[in-house]
N, C-alpha and C positions, 0 to 999 in steps of 0.2 A: 656173227659179223656181217653185215650190209654186203663190206665185201666179196665173202661166199657164197653170197644167193646164188642162186639159177639165174638171177634178172641180171645179177653184176654186171654182165659182160653186154646186157642191149644200151645203144647210145641211148642218151637224154632227150627223149621227143619235144621237148617244149625249146630247146638251145641247137638243134638238128639243122644240119643245111645238108640237102644231097648233092651227090656227087657233082651231078650233071651242072649244078650251077657256079661251082667253084673249077670244074675241068671242063672249058669247052668243048663239045663235038664230041662229050661222050654220051652214052646211053641215057635215056628219060629215066627217071624213078617217079613209081606212081606212090604220092603220100599220103596215109588216111586223112591226118589232121595238119592243118596249118602250126608251122611251131609257135609257139608264144613268143618268145625270146630268142627269136637266132642271134649265133655269137659264132665272130672270127675271134681266135686265139693265137697271140703274138708272144712266144715267148725268149728271152734271151737266155738260154742254158746255158752260158757263162756265167750270168749272176747266182750271185749266193750260194756259191762252191758246187755242193752236189744239186742243188736244192733243183735250181734250173730243167737238169736234165730228167730229174724225177718227174719235174711238173709237165713236161712235154709229154711222157708216157702217160700219166694220168689221164690227162685230159684227153689223149687219143685215145685211152681205152673206153674212156663214158662219152666222148662223142665221134661222128665222123672222123677218120684220121686225118681229114685232106683239108677239113677247116682246123687244123692247129698248124702253126708255122714257128718253125725253131729258126729265130733269127742270125744263128750261127751259118745258115743253110739260104735263106731266102729273105731278101729286103722288104720292107712292105711296102716300099713303091711301088712293084714291081707285081703285088700281090693286088694291093689295090686296085691297082689301072687295069687289069685284065678282069679282077671283078666285076670291077663298073661297067666295063666295054660288054662283058658278057651276058650283066643284067641287061644293058640298050639292046643286046641284041636277040635275046629269049621275050622280053616288052614287044617290041615290033612281031613277034612270031604270036602275038595273043597269050603271054604265058604267066597266070594269072599268079600260079607260088613268087615266081622271080618279083612280081609285080612288090606282093608280100613280102615277104623277106627284105627287098630293099627299104623299103619303109618300115621294117621293125629291126633293121639290125643294129646289134650293138658292137661293139669291140672292145676285147680284155686285151691288156697289156701285160708281161711281169716282165720286173728289171727293175734297174735302179733308175733313180731320176733321168738321168742320158739316155737311158732310155725308152720311157714314154717320153720324154721331151720331142725323140726321133720319130716318134709315131706323130703325135699332135703335129710337128711338121708337115709330115706328108700329108695328112689330110686335109690340114689347111693351104696347103701345095695346088692338091688336087680340084678345088674349089666346085665343091659338089653343090649341087642344088641341094640334096637330103644329106648332108653329112652326119655318119653314124655317133653317136654321143661314146665316150671310151671310157672304160675303169680300169682302175692299176692297181697291179700286185705287186705290193712291197718287196721287193727280191735284191737290196742295195744294203748303203751303208746308212744315207740318210733319210730316204723315203721321205721328204716332206712332200712330195706332190697326192701320194696316196693316202697320206695323214691329213693332208688339208680338204680331203675330200670324205673321211671316215671310214678309209678302208686298212687303217692302221698304220704301224710302223716296223711291227715285227716280221721278220719270214714268215711267212705262211706254211701250215701245213699242206703236204703234198700225196695224203691219202684218199682213198676215192668219198670217204664221208667227208675232209675238212673239203675238197673240191666242189661238192653237190651243195655245200653250206654257199660257198660264195657266190656258185651261182647262183642260187636262190636268192643272195643278196641283190646279183646283179638285174636279176629279172624284176627286184622290186624295189631298185634303185630312182631317184630321182634326177630328170635332167637339170644343168646349173649350166651358161654360161659363162667363162673367162676370158678374159683379154690376153690378146698375145703380144709382144711387143720386139719393134725392130730395131737390130744395133748395126750400126756402123762405126768402121774404125778405120781412119785415114793416116794414112804418115807414109812419109819419105823412106824410100829402099835404105840403109843403113849402108855406109862405103865400108866398113870391117867391124869389127866384134864377133864375138861366140854368138850371135842370131844375123851371121850374114851367112846364106840367106836366110830369110825369115821364111820359114817352108809352111805351105798349111795345114801339114800333121802334125808341127806344134803349136797349133791353136786349137782350141775345141771344136766338135767336128759340125758343130753350128754355127761358125763361122765360115765361109766360104769365099777364097778369092774372085773378083768379079770385076770384070773387063767394065770399065766404062761405057757408058749411052749418051750420055745426057752433053752435050757442047756447050749448055749453061754453065754447068759443073765448074766451082772455081780452082779445083786443084785436079782437074783433068789435063794430065800433062806427065809427058816423060817424067818416068822417076819415084812416082808415086804408088804404093800399093792402096789398094780397099780393101778390106774384107767387110761381110756380110752377113748377116744371121739374125736367129730371132732366142728368145727367151718366154719362159711359161711362168718361171717362181721369181729370181733374183738373179739382178749380176750386183758381185761384188768387188772390192779393191781393197789394197793393206794388207794390215797384218793377218786378218783371218784368211785369207785367200795364202799366203804366204805357208801357213799351215796346211793350207789343204794341198798346195805344190807339193810340200814336203814329205806329205802321205803318198801322194801317188807316186810320186817317184821312186819312194822306198815299195811302193807293190808294183811298180811295172820293174825293180831288180829284183824283187823277191817275192815272184805270185806265190808261191807255196805257202806263206806266211800268214795270206790273207783269206783263210778259207769260211773262215769264224763271222758271225757278225760281231760277236761280241768280241774278239777278239782282235777286231779291225778298229772299233769304239773306242777300246782302249789305248791301241796302239796312234790312234788319232788327238787319244787326251794325252797323251807321254809328249809326242813332237811339239803339241802344243806348250810345253814346257820346254824343250830346248829349243824351239824358236825364241824364246826370250817374250812369248806373250802374253805373261803372267808379269814379266818384268820390264814393259814395253819401255816406262821410262826412264827405266837403266839402260837397259843394248838397244831400244831401237833409235837410229838417227833420227833428228827433230828432220832433217833436209825430208825423209819419207813420208812424215805427218801428209793428209790431203791437201791440208791449205797450203803446203810448200810447194805439194808438186802439181796442183795444175788449180786454173780457174775453172769454175764453178757453175752455170747459167741453168735455171729453170725455165720453161715457158708455163704458166698458168692457164693463159688464155691465147687462143691463137694467134700468131705473129709477133707476139711480145715476149721477148726474153728480159730477163733478168735475173742481175747477180745474184746467188747464194750464198750465203756468210756463215762458212765455215770452222768454228773454232779450231784454234792452232793446237789444243792437245788432241784431235779425232785421231786416228789413228788406221780406222778403218769405217768404211762407207756402203750401205746395203739401199740398193734399189730396188725394191720386195714389190710382187704384186701379189704372193699369195700369204697368208697369216701364217705361214712355218717356216722356221728356217734351223738351221743346226740340228736337224731330228726333232721337228716338233714346239720349237720354242717362236714366240711371238712378241718382234723386236718392237712392233708397233704400238703393241696394245690397244687399251680402248682412252682416246681422251677425255676429260672428263668436261661437264657443261662449260665452263670458264677460259679452256682450251679452245672446245668448238666455238665460242662468241668473238674470244677474244685474236686466237690465229686460225682462223678458219680451217681446221683442222678436222677430218673425220675418223669414223672406226674406218677399218680399211677394209671396202666391198672388192670382190674379185673381177667385176663387172661394170664397174664405173667410169675406165679411162684412165685414170690415175696410178702413179708408183708411189708406195710411201717412203722416202728418202730419212735413212738411219743414221746416226754415226754410235762408233765405240773408240773408249780410249785406251781401255786394254783387257783382253780377257776377264779380271777382276769387274769390271764394267759391265762386261757378257753376265755375269754370275747372276747379275740383279732379277734378271729372265727369269731366275728360276722364284724369286718371290710372286706374292699376289701382286697385282697391277704393276708389276714391274713391266721397266722399257729402257730403251737406248734412246739415246739424243734425239729428239725428234726434229729432223732439220724442214721438211718441207713434204707438200705432196705438190704431184707437177703432173700434165701428160705428158711432158718432153723435158730433157735435161742432157747438156752438153757437158763434157772436158775440155778442155784445152791444155796438156799439155806443152810448156816451152823448157827450151833449154836452162839447165838449174843443176844443183848438186848430185841429184840422184841420176844414176846410167839407167835404171829401172825398176818397176813394180810388179805389183803381183794382181793380177786379176783372175775374175772366174764367172762363170755362167754358168747355172743350173748344176751347183757339184763339181763343174769342169775347171781347175785350174791351170793358169800358164802365167811364162814369167816373160811381162812385157817391155821391150827395151824401149828409153825415152831419148828422146834429141839429145843429140853432140853438137849438134849446130844451131843455127836458128829456126830451123823446120817446126812446125808446131805439129803434135801428132795428137788425131783429133776422135774422139768417142762421143758418139750422140747416139741416144734413147730415143724410138718415140711410139704414139701406141699405130699397132697394127691393125688389126681385126678382132674374132674372138671366133671362139669353136666349141664347141658343147662336149662335158664331161658328165658325167654317170656322180653321183652323189648318192650315200646313205642316210638318213631322215636327220642324223644329230652330227652331222659333219658340222665342222668348226669354220670353215667358209661361208660369210655372207653377200648373198644377193642384194644390188640396190633395188632391185623390183620386189624383192621380197613385201608382202602386206605390211611386213612389222619393221623395217625400214622405217627410221624416222624420216619427215617430210621437210623436215630442214634442211637436208642434205641436198647439193645441186650439184650435178654435173659440170666440169669445169668448159665442158667442150670435149669433141672426138678431134684429135687430129692424125685419122686417120687417111686422109690426103693431103699431100705437102701444099701448102701454096705458092715456097718461091720455086718449084719444080724444079731445084736442083737434081733430086733424086729420081727425077722419071726414068721407069722401068726397071729399078733396080727393086723397088719397094714393091713390084708385084705379085711379090713369091714371099713366103714365108723362110725360106733357106737364102734366097737371094741366089738359086742356081737353077738348072734346069728341074731338079725336082732336091728338096730338101733329103739329101742320103749321104750315105759315109761311104769314103771311098773306099774300093773294091780291097785292097791291100792293106786296110786298116784291122784290127784286131778290136772286134767289139766288146772283149773282155773289160776294156778300160771303162767300159759305159757305166756297169757295173756300181 
């Protein structure tokens, strides 16, 4: 066996980073050869049951221990900030190895989509001149991010041989840019009810309470809350988020039951039945259908809003960035030439500044995704979308961002809850050669596709300052007293 060989305890030199690069003021180490693919590894040890902890152990045995970080013990924002500060110091002293490692550095993150999004947001916030590309190890329930870029969706092997195979895939992987999306939610503080007060920790970690800074903001007044954040894969609202919320609530109450990926997925399917997702026309009140809940507006060209017609039967709406949802399904599919010509719809690209907006009536409608060329109800492609919730029959709905759901209270008075999503920027991912994600810059991309414009700079100045950072906080970080197990 490879693990029992005399050389099994030696670090893999192609990926090795000496300690003095990562630990300031430590003794410098002479390296015979510059590493071809230096990596920093982040593992959510609480993801995947015991697998996260096993991965930490294996990576530390194969690499330098100080280049492998357990996210349960160290946050990535602090790690990367210190690393790049040390890069600058060493380069100023003429250290050629530090300069080489900074240029060649690749990041690996093992965990669920929430964990991967956490690291992506940190890298985006750091505004690096040479941001390192990121590879994702599937270690959660949905694993949409890893699947989108060819890393699979099943929990990985944790033995030496499996990890070495993965590291070599990282070395051979191609870089691909993907869009990031800014989301802002503004609402008046409720005076009563079960959600009073709205605690930031009841929302996904990617939404942060943010102090208004722009005097031109029309809702910059006492009594309003503003939450900002970002996502990479999707925002959804309606019954699919309701089922996800039930799953996460159950896992929070009984974490001991959710140690196995197959058990998790089976439980999720059962909850889909008990929540009425398969029989929505019978048990789901029409007042919670998307068209009755909110007025939806989209922006296809900068500065021009238009109403989006959402069929009254739609009970779930998805705003998609990647071609993977619910563990590898593609709700948008690939529009045929007629759809492309008549409705100006294109295949989904991960770097075209556009979100694909899809609707579903119920879980049976969702099952069409299992058929060849199956897709949901294609509603639009846009680089900005806005939901305006007014006083109505429903007092709440359910939302989720990249797999993290929450129960959202809706207005009891005439005040409007606003959720707005807009293009923010891009980050570098690592992808295998046969990944399902497609780039607009790929030579094989049809030349008829035209980008509708990049709205990453606000024209109205209303959110000035708040969109400078992906997480809309000092850094994109999880509060210290939050259990990161829920990110798996």
